[in-house]
LUMDO-509041 format. One record per atom (N, C-alpha, C): y, z, x; atom name. Coordinates in Angstrom, 3 decimals, padded with zeros to 6 digits. Example, Ala and Ser with C-alpha at 12.3 -4.5 7.8 and 13.67 -1.06 7.14 Angstrom:
// LUMDO-509041
north=-005.690&up=007.800&east=013.190&atome=N
north=-004.500&up=007.800&east=012.300&atome=CA
north=-003.300&up=007.800&east=013.200&atome=C
north=-002.250&up=007.080&east=012.850&atome=N
north=-001.060&up=007.140&east=013.670&atome=CA
north=000.030&up=007.870&east=012.900&atome=C
***
This chain:
// LUMDO-509041
north=-007.934&up=-006.478&east=-014.633&atome=N
north=-009.101&up=-006.337&east=-013.512&atome=CA
north=-008.501&up=-006.488&east=-012.211&atome=C
north=-008.791&up=-005.945&east=-011.155&atome=N
north=-008.425&up=-006.070&east=-009.787&atome=CA
north=-009.691&up=-005.741&east=-008.936&atome=C
north=-009.917&up=-006.700&east=-007.927&atome=N
north=-011.169&up=-006.563&east=-006.942&atome=CA
north=-010.364&up=-005.774&east=-005.748&atome=C
north=-010.725&up=-004.537&east=-005.121&atome=N
north=-010.176&up=-003.843&east=-003.986&atome=CA
north=-011.325&up=-004.015&east=-003.111&atome=C
north=-011.161&up=-004.507&east=-001.919&atome=N
north=-012.042&up=-004.763&east=-001.044&atome=CA
north=-012.011&up=-003.292&east=000.002&atome=C
north=-011.183&up=-002.429&east=-000.121&atome=N
north=-011.046&up=-001.283&east=000.369&atome=CA
north=-010.207&up=-000.255&east=-000.700&atome=C
north=-010.803&up=001.009&east=-001.131&atome=N
north=-010.143&up=001.814&east=-001.721&atome=CA
north=-009.897&up=002.991&east=-001.015&atome=C
north=-008.735&up=003.383&east=-001.131&atome=N
north=-008.349&up=004.607&east=-000.429&atome=CA
north=-008.885&up=005.700&east=-001.211&atome=C
north=-009.558&up=006.587&east=-000.556&atome=N
north=-010.177&up=007.945&east=-001.251&atome=CA
north=-009.321&up=008.904&east=-001.764&atome=C
north=-008.259&up=008.829&east=-000.980&atome=N
north=-006.889&up=009.851&east=-001.625&atome=CA
north=-006.694&up=009.399&east=-002.965&atome=C
north=-006.488&up=008.018&east=-003.602&atome=N
north=-006.353&up=007.449&east=-004.749&atome=CA
north=-007.092&up=008.215&east=-005.816&atome=C
north=-008.181&up=008.267&east=-005.294&atome=N
north=-009.360&up=008.841&east=-006.412&atome=CA
north=-009.108&up=010.408&east=-006.476&atome=C
north=-008.482&up=011.212&east=-005.465&atome=N
north=-008.530&up=012.456&east=-005.641&atome=CA
north=-008.136&up=013.586&east=-007.003&atome=C
north=-007.276&up=012.650&east=-007.566&atome=N
north=-006.350&up=013.330&east=-008.500&atome=CA
north=-006.965&up=012.550&east=-010.234&atome=C
north=-008.083&up=011.399&east=-009.954&atome=N
north=-008.794&up=011.070&east=-010.926&atome=CA
north=-009.832&up=011.759&east=-011.309&atome=C
north=-010.368&up=011.548&east=-012.419&atome=N
north=-011.313&up=012.195&east=-013.076&atome=CA
north=-012.716&up=011.443&east=-012.941&atome=C
north=-013.822&up=012.001&east=-012.240&atome=N
north=-015.025&up=011.539&east=-012.118&atome=CA
north=-015.709&up=011.523&east=-013.469&atome=C
north=-016.203&up=010.388&east=-013.795&atome=N
north=-016.770&up=010.309&east=-015.381&atome=CA
north=-018.300&up=010.594&east=-015.111&atome=C
north=-018.802&up=009.496&east=-014.005&atome=N
north=-020.105&up=009.347&east=-014.094&atome=CA
north=-020.375&up=008.912&east=-012.400&atome=C
north=-021.670&up=009.205&east=-011.871&atome=N
north=-021.922&up=008.810&east=-010.494&atome=CA
north=-023.515&up=008.720&east=-010.064&atome=C
north=-023.762&up=007.795&east=-009.493&atome=N
north=-025.178&up=007.722&east=-008.812&atome=CA
north=-024.933&up=008.187&east=-007.366&atome=C
north=-026.084&up=007.507&east=-006.613&atome=N
north=-026.114&up=007.956&east=-005.079&atome=CA
north=-025.286&up=006.930&east=-004.458&atome=C
north=-024.665&up=005.671&east=-004.824&atome=N
north=-023.763&up=004.817&east=-004.199&atome=CA
north=-022.908&up=004.481&east=-005.132&atome=C
north=-022.662&up=004.707&east=-006.596&atome=N
north=-021.761&up=003.931&east=-007.169&atome=CA
north=-020.893&up=005.189&east=-008.391&atome=C
north=-019.853&up=005.079&east=-008.710&atome=N
north=-019.037&up=006.000&east=-009.394&atome=CA
north=-018.261&up=005.394&east=-010.295&atome=C
north=-018.012&up=005.919&east=-011.694&atome=N
north=-016.877&up=005.548&east=-012.233&atome=CA
north=-015.916&up=006.588&east=-012.220&atome=C
north=-014.479&up=006.174&east=-011.917&atome=N
north=-013.441&up=007.018&east=-012.226&atome=CA
north=-012.537&up=006.658&east=-013.177&atome=C
north=-012.041&up=007.711&east=-013.988&atome=N
north=-010.650&up=007.335&east=-014.910&atome=CA
north=-009.539&up=007.580&east=-014.123&atome=C
north=-008.887&up=006.549&east=-014.116&atome=N
north=-007.625&up=006.520&east=-013.469&atome=CA
north=-006.565&up=006.846&east=-014.362&atome=C
north=-005.195&up=006.009&east=-014.251&atome=N
north=-004.045&up=006.772&east=-015.279&atome=CA
north=-003.818&up=005.391&east=-015.957&atome=C
north=-003.454&up=005.461&east=-017.116&atome=N
north=-002.951&up=004.192&east=-018.093&atome=CA
north=-004.055&up=003.628&east=-018.847&atome=C
north=-005.296&up=004.210&east=-018.998&atome=N
north=-006.343&up=003.380&east=-019.635&atome=CA
north=-006.865&up=002.325&east=-018.651&atome=C
north=-007.031&up=002.865&east=-017.420&atome=N
north=-007.863&up=002.292&east=-016.429&atome=CA
north=-009.010&up=002.893&east=-015.724&atome=C
north=-009.903&up=001.950&east=-015.754&atome=N
north=-011.069&up=002.969&east=-014.791&atome=CA
north=-011.349&up=002.097&east=-013.658&atome=C
north=-012.282&up=002.846&east=-012.761&atome=N
north=-012.513&up=002.178&east=-011.416&atome=CA
north=-014.210&up=002.307&east=-011.461&atome=C
north=-014.867&up=001.291&east=-011.049&atome=N
north=-016.245&up=001.364&east=-010.563&atome=CA
north=-016.230&up=001.172&east=-008.960&atome=C
north=-016.703&up=002.254&east=-008.570&atome=N
north=-016.525&up=002.451&east=-006.920&atome=CA
north=-017.680&up=002.327&east=-006.327&atome=C
north=-018.045&up=001.411&east=-005.325&atome=N
north=-018.880&up=001.419&east=-004.072&atome=CA
north=-018.681&up=002.216&east=-003.257&atome=C
north=-019.556&up=003.571&east=-003.190&atome=N
north=-019.511&up=004.435&east=-002.191&atome=CA
north=-020.388&up=004.868&east=-001.188&atome=C
north=-020.712&up=003.653&east=-000.672&atome=N
north=-021.746&up=003.733&east=000.261&atome=CA
north=-021.260&up=004.160&east=001.862&atome=C
north=-021.833&up=005.128&east=002.301&atome=N
north=-021.395&up=005.671&east=003.518&atome=CA
north=-021.407&up=004.777&east=004.730&atome=C
north=-021.985&up=003.683&east=005.072&atome=N
north=-021.878&up=002.757&east=005.984&atome=CA
north=-020.728&up=001.766&east=005.819&atome=C
north=-020.076&up=001.848&east=004.766&atome=N
north=-018.973&up=000.833&east=004.758&atome=CA
north=-017.709&up=001.465&east=004.209&atome=C
north=-016.922&up=000.615&east=004.239&atome=N
north=-015.449&up=001.044&east=003.517&atome=CA
north=-015.660&up=001.111&east=001.733&atome=C
north=-015.240&up=002.187&east=001.236&atome=N
north=-015.169&up=002.180&east=-000.096&atome=CA
north=-014.803&up=001.112&east=-000.921&atome=C
north=-015.132&up=000.476&east=-001.881&atome=N
north=-014.946&up=-001.084&east=-002.476&atome=CA
north=-014.485&up=-000.615&east=-004.340&atome=C
north=-013.672&up=-001.302&east=-004.556&atome=N
north=-013.875&up=-001.118&east=-006.213&atome=CA
north=-013.208&up=-002.017&east=-006.899&atome=C
north=-013.843&up=-002.042&east=-008.283&atome=N
north=-013.308&up=-003.111&east=-009.093&atome=CA
north=-012.764&up=-002.061&east=-010.060&atome=C
north=-011.303&up=-002.319&east=-010.583&atome=N
north=-010.793&up=-001.461&east=-011.772&atome=CA
north=-010.618&up=-002.546&east=-013.246&atome=C
north=-010.777&up=-001.754&east=-014.239&atome=N
north=-010.765&up=-002.351&east=-015.317&atome=CA
north=-009.987&up=-001.444&east=-016.278&atome=C
north=-009.563&up=-002.552&east=-017.454&atome=N
north=-009.024&up=-001.531&east=-018.444&atome=CA
north=-009.843&up=-001.128&east=-019.398&atome=C
north=-009.551&up=-000.285&east=-020.040&atome=N
north=-010.716&up=000.474&east=-021.030&atome=CA
north=-011.395&up=-000.644&east=-021.882&atome=C
north=-010.328&up=-001.558&east=-022.602&atome=N
north=-011.277&up=-002.977&east=-023.156&atome=CA
north=-012.134&up=-003.869&east=-022.362&atome=C
north=-011.917&up=-003.795&east=-021.058&atome=N
north=-012.504&up=-004.542&east=-019.811&atome=CA
north=-013.701&up=-004.011&east=-019.509&atome=C
north=-013.801&up=-002.565&east=-019.689&atome=N
north=-014.903&up=-001.660&east=-019.449&atome=CA
north=-015.941&up=-001.860&east=-020.505&atome=C
north=-015.662&up=-001.998&east=-021.637&atome=N
north=-016.298&up=-002.448&east=-022.868&atome=CA
north=-017.299&up=-003.704&east=-022.439&atome=C
north=-016.407&up=-004.574&east=-022.327&atome=N
north=-016.812&up=-005.929&east=-022.249&atome=CA
north=-017.859&up=-006.041&east=-021.205&atome=C
north=-017.683&up=-005.566&east=-019.939&atome=N
north=-018.423&up=-005.497&east=-018.526&atome=CA
north=-019.779&up=-004.892&east=-019.194&atome=C
north=-019.747&up=-003.584&east=-019.798&atome=N
north=-021.077&up=-002.870&east=-020.299&atome=CA
north=-021.932&up=-003.810&east=-021.058&atome=C
north=-021.135&up=-004.442&east=-021.864&atome=N
north=-022.067&up=-005.663&east=-022.741&atome=CA
north=-022.637&up=-006.458&east=-021.797&atome=C
north=-022.097&up=-007.031&east=-020.872&atome=N
north=-022.734&up=-007.991&east=-019.838&atome=CA
north=-023.491&up=-007.431&east=-019.055&atome=C
north=-023.407&up=-006.147&east=-018.690&atome=N
north=-024.503&up=-005.626&east=-017.753&atome=CA
north=-025.882&up=-005.130&east=-018.608&atome=C
north=-025.336&up=-004.951&east=-019.883&atome=N
north=-026.584&up=-004.583&east=-020.787&atome=CA
north=-027.603&up=-005.789&east=-021.058&atome=C
north=-026.673&up=-006.847&east=-021.006&atome=N
north=-027.549&up=-008.396&east=-021.327&atome=CA
north=-028.197&up=-008.773&east=-020.152&atome=C
north=-027.707&up=-008.287&east=-019.010&atome=N
north=-028.457&up=-008.657&east=-017.673&atome=CA
north=-029.643&up=-007.674&east=-017.514&atome=C
north=-029.128&up=-006.523&east=-017.843&atome=N
north=-030.577&up=-005.525&east=-017.614&atome=CA
north=-031.693&up=-005.788&east=-018.539&atome=C
north=-031.376&up=-006.255&east=-019.900&atome=N
north=-032.314&up=-006.544&east=-020.908&atome=CA
north=-033.035&up=-007.996&east=-020.309&atome=C
north=-032.494&up=-008.765&east=-019.650&atome=N
north=-033.279&up=-010.213&east=-019.354&atome=CA
north=-033.743&up=-009.745&east=-017.778&atome=C
north=-033.472&up=-008.868&east=-017.093&atome=N
north=-034.516&up=-008.332&east=-015.749&atome=CA
north=-035.585&up=-007.564&east=-016.375&atome=C
north=-035.252&up=-006.523&east=-017.121&atome=N
north=-036.370&up=-006.028&east=-018.085&atome=CA
north=-037.423&up=-006.870&east=-018.420&atome=C
north=-036.881&up=-008.154&east=-019.173&atome=N
north=-038.247&up=-008.905&east=-019.819&atome=CA
north=-039.068&up=-009.723&east=-018.724&atome=C
north=-038.232&up=-010.212&east=-017.725&atome=N
north=-038.654&up=-010.816&east=-016.670&atome=CA
north=-039.331&up=-010.147&east=-015.960&atome=C
north=-039.245&up=-008.800&east=-015.660&atome=N
north=-040.269&up=-007.909&east=-014.981&atome=CA
north=-041.357&up=-007.569&east=-015.533&atome=C
north=-041.396&up=-007.182&east=-016.876&atome=N
north=-042.197&up=-006.977&east=-017.942&atome=CA
north=-043.131&up=-008.190&east=-018.081&atome=C
north=-042.600&up=-009.135&east=-018.010&atome=N
north=-043.481&up=-010.323&east=-018.406&atome=CA
north=-044.774&up=-010.889&east=-017.026&atome=C
north=-043.991&up=-010.491&east=-015.840&atome=N
north=-044.589&up=-010.547&east=-014.585&atome=CA
north=-045.755&up=-009.617&east=-014.358&atome=C
north=-045.426&up=-008.247&east=-014.851&atome=N
north=-046.517&up=-007.417&east=-014.933&atome=CA
north=-047.632&up=-007.715&east=-015.957&atome=C
north=-047.108&up=-008.220&east=-017.007&atome=N
north=-048.265&up=-008.490&east=-017.945&atome=CA
north=-049.080&up=-009.538&east=-017.350&atome=C
north=-048.650&up=-010.760&east=-017.120&atome=N
north=-049.305&up=-011.597&east=-016.304&atome=CA
north=-050.240&up=-011.092&east=-015.505&atome=C
north=-049.649&up=-010.380&east=-014.549&atome=N
north=-050.458&up=-009.612&east=-013.327&atome=CA
north=-051.547&up=-008.816&east=-013.645&atome=C
north=-051.908&up=-008.112&east=-015.080&atome=N
north=-052.837&up=-007.186&east=-015.362&atome=CA
north=-053.684&up=-007.834&east=-016.353&atome=C
north=-053.588&up=-009.238&east=-016.757&atome=N
north=-054.359&up=-010.139&east=-017.294&atome=CA
north=-055.687&up=-010.600&east=-016.477&atome=C
north=-056.931&up=-010.337&east=-017.181&atome=N
north=-057.919&up=-011.060&east=-016.010&atome=CA
north=-058.017&up=-012.070&east=-015.977&atome=C
***
């Protein structure tokens, strides 16, 4: 895993774009390496590179965090709707 405070856009030109949203993208680099890139117009692009195995492990952690966030939000909404 490597944290890049600045990633050169030319580095990504020959990489495969796998997924993107308005600010984030995942690129497949070479040698079983993937990069999660923060592509905000107001700042230099930043990235985290991960191995394929690392990507699976991070996906599990993000899924757990998402479930916890959803549980908290759903609980707050449920309490707010009770008379």
